[in-house]
C-alpha positions in Angstrom: 33.4 208.8 -2.1 36.0 207.5 -4.6 37.2 209.9 -7.3 37.3 209.2 -11.1 41.0 208.7 -10.9 40.7 206.1 -8.1 38.0 204.2 -10.1 40.2 204.2 -13.2 43.2 203.0 -11.2 41.2 200.2 -9.7 40.1 199.0 -13.2 43.6 199.3 -14.5 44.9 197.1 -11.7 42.3 194.4 -12.5 43.2 194.6 -16.1 46.9 194.3 -15.3 46.4 191.2 -13.2 44.2 189.6 -15.8 46.8 190.1 -18.5 49.6 188.8 -16.4 48.0 186.0 -14.4 44.9 185.1 -16.5 41.4 184.7 -15.1 40.7 182.8 -11.8 39.0 180.0 -13.8 38.6 179.0 -17.5 36.7 176.6 -19.5 38.1 173.1 -20.1 39.7 174.0 -23.4 43.5 174.2 -24.1 44.7 177.8 -23.9 41.1 179.0 -23.8 41.9 182.4 -22.3 44.6 183.1 -24.8 42.4 182.0 -27.7 39.2 183.8 -26.7 40.3 187.0 -25.1 41.0 190.3 -27.0 44.8 190.9 -26.8 45.9 193.5 -24.2 47.3 195.9 -26.8 44.0 195.9 -28.7 42.2 196.5 -25.5 44.4 199.5 -24.8 43.7 200.9 -28.3 40.0 200.3 -27.8 40.1 202.2 -24.5 42.0 205.1 -26.1 39.6 205.3 -29.0 36.6 205.4 -26.6 38.2 208.1 -24.4 39.0 210.2 -27.4 35.3 209.8 -28.4 34.1 210.9 -24.9 31.7 208.0 -24.7 29.0 207.9 -22.0 27.1 204.8 -23.1 28.5 201.6 -24.7 26.9 198.4 -25.7 29.1 195.3 -26.0 28.3 191.8 -27.4 30.3 189.1 -25.8 31.9 189.1 -22.3 33.8 185.9 -21.8 36.8 186.7 -19.6 36.1 190.5 -19.7 39.3 191.8 -21.3 37.5 194.2 -23.6 34.8 194.9 -21.0 37.4 196.1 -18.5 39.0 198.3 -21.2 35.6 199.8 -21.9 35.1 200.3 -18.2 38.4 202.0 -17.9 37.4 204.4 -20.7 34.1 205.2 -19.0 36.0 205.9 -15.7 38.4 208.1 -17.5 35.8 210.1 -19.3 33.7 210.2 -16.1 30.3 211.2 -17.5 27.5 211.9 -15.0 25.5 208.8 -16.0 27.8 206.2 -17.5 26.2 203.0 -18.8 27.7 199.8 -20.2 25.3 197.1 -21.5 26.9 193.7 -22.1 25.1 190.9 -23.9 26.4 187.3 -23.4 24.0 184.3 -23.0 27.0 182.1 -22.2 28.5 184.0 -19.3 27.0 181.8 -16.6 26.7 178.4 -18.2 30.0 178.4 -20.2 32.3 180.8 -18.3 31.0 180.3 -14.7 30.7 184.1 -14.4 34.5 184.5 -14.7 34.1 187.8 -16.6 31.3 189.1 -14.5 33.3 188.5 -11.3 36.2 190.4 -12.7 34.0 193.4 -13.5 32.7 193.3 -9.9 36.2 193.2 -8.6 37.0 196.2 -10.6 33.9 198.0 -9.2 32.2 198.2 -12.5 29.0 196.3 -11.6 27.4 199.6 -10.6 27.4 200.8 -14.2 27.1 197.5 -16.1 23.9 195.8 -17.2 24.5 192.1 -18.1 21.9 190.6 -20.4 22.1 186.8 -20.4 20.1 186.4 -23.6 21.1 186.0 -27.3 21.9 189.3 -29.0 19.2 188.6 -31.5 16.6 189.2 -28.8 18.6 191.5 -26.5 19.3 194.2 -29.1 15.7 194.5 -30.2 14.8 194.9 -26.6 17.3 197.7 -26.1 16.0 199.4 -29.3 12.4 199.2 -28.1 13.4 200.7 -24.8 14.9 203.7 -26.6 18.5 203.0 -25.5 21.0 205.0 -27.4 24.8 204.2 -27.3 27.8 206.3 -28.3 29.7 203.2 -29.3 29.5 199.4 -29.6 32.0 196.6 -29.4 31.1 193.4 -31.2 32.7 190.1 -30.3 29.8 187.6 -30.2 28.8 185.0 -32.6 31.0 184.7 -35.7 28.3 183.1 -37.9 27.7 185.4 -40.8 23.9 185.7 -40.4 24.2 186.4 -36.7 26.9 189.1 -37.1 24.8 190.6 -39.9 21.8 190.8 -37.6 23.9 192.3 -34.7 25.1 195.0 -37.0 21.6 195.7 -38.3 20.3 196.5 -34.9 23.5 198.3 -33.7 23.3 200.8 -36.5 19.9 201.8 -35.1 21.1 201.8 -31.4 24.4 203.6 -31.9 23.9 207.3 -32.4 24.6 208.9 -35.8 28.3 209.6 -36.0 29.0 207.0 -33.3 31.4 204.1 -33.4 31.0 200.4 -34.0 34.2 198.4 -33.3 34.3 194.8 -34.5 36.7 192.1 -33.2 38.0 189.2 -35.4 37.4 191.0 -38.7 39.9 188.6 -40.1 37.3 185.8 -40.0 35.6 185.7 -43.5 32.1 185.5 -42.0 32.6 188.6 -39.8 34.4 190.6 -42.5 31.8 189.8 -45.1 28.9 190.9 -42.8 30.7 194.2 -42.0 31.5 194.8 -45.7 27.8 195.1 -46.5 27.3 198.0 -44.2 30.5 199.7 -45.4 29.5 199.3 -49.0 25.8 200.2 -48.7 25.1 202.2 -45.5 27.8 204.8 -45.4 30.0 203.3 -42.6 33.6 204.6 -42.8 36.5 202.5 -41.5 38.9 204.4 -39.2 42.3 203.3 -40.6 44.4 204.3 -37.6 42.2 203.0 -34.8 44.3 199.9 -34.2 47.8 200.7 -35.4 50.8 198.4 -35.3 51.7 194.9 -36.3 48.9 192.3 -36.8 48.6 190.1 -33.8 48.7 186.5 -35.0 47.2 185.1 -38.2 43.6 184.8 -39.4 41.8 181.5 -39.7 42.7 181.2 -43.4 46.3 181.9 -42.8 46.1 185.5 -44.1 47.7 188.5 -42.4 45.2 191.2 -41.6 43.8 193.4 -39.0 42.0 191.7 -36.1 39.9 194.7 -35.0 38.3 197.3 -37.2 36.4 200.5 -36.1 33.7 202.2 -38.2 32.3 205.6 -38.0 28.5 205.7 -38.6 27.2 208.4 -41.0 25.7 211.6 -39.5 22.9 212.0 -40.3 21.9 208.4 -40.7 20.1 207.3 -43.8 18.4 204.3 -45.3 19.8 203.4 -48.8 17.5 202.9 -51.7 17.1 199.3 -52.8 18.0 200.6 -56.3 21.4 201.6 -55.0 22.4 198.2 -53.7 26.1 197.4 -54.1 27.1 193.8 -54.2 30.0 192.9 -52.0 32.4 190.1 -51.3 34.7 188.9 -48.5 37.5 191.1 -50.0 35.2 194.1 -50.3 35.5 194.1 -54.1 
């Protein structure tokens, strides 16, 4: 029987090879891996954040080439809870990515704790909610359309336990940022300012410098705001 340290070491090795060599196959788009994947440094920071949180169950939207999924898997191996679970939602993993990300998770030995849902998040998340699944944290890197991000966050605030974490990638996209701002302005989400420290990696789609990933702490206890207390919000959060 392998130990927790051995499992974490195996995941780290797969992560290292992926960062240095790239995935075994990619889509037919120029620099697709570099464009789609979460940078290694942000993955390290995500791992450290989840380890500090002591997570046991995580839900993730978007798999692609598995950079963030491997970091989450390393966090779960490091925490070593008795019943770890990692639910990943990605309807494009087979038909778009030819299971490149899933194969890497299997190579890392994480398939025993991962459930891959090959359906849109708009149907997968309500299913998880109806099953009573409760997560300690979520990582969101799926659709970047405003209405779909908004719906993802709506369900995740019901799935992630009170006081848990929701981490959002590509917050520099106006559509993503605007959706997240509603929940920060109206439902008590608190940004964790030091979750992803350091220089910004790259430049956002409108040419602005800003954080790529943002982490939110959900309120504890959770609450539903009154419609009379609605706070209008904008892309800048003003």
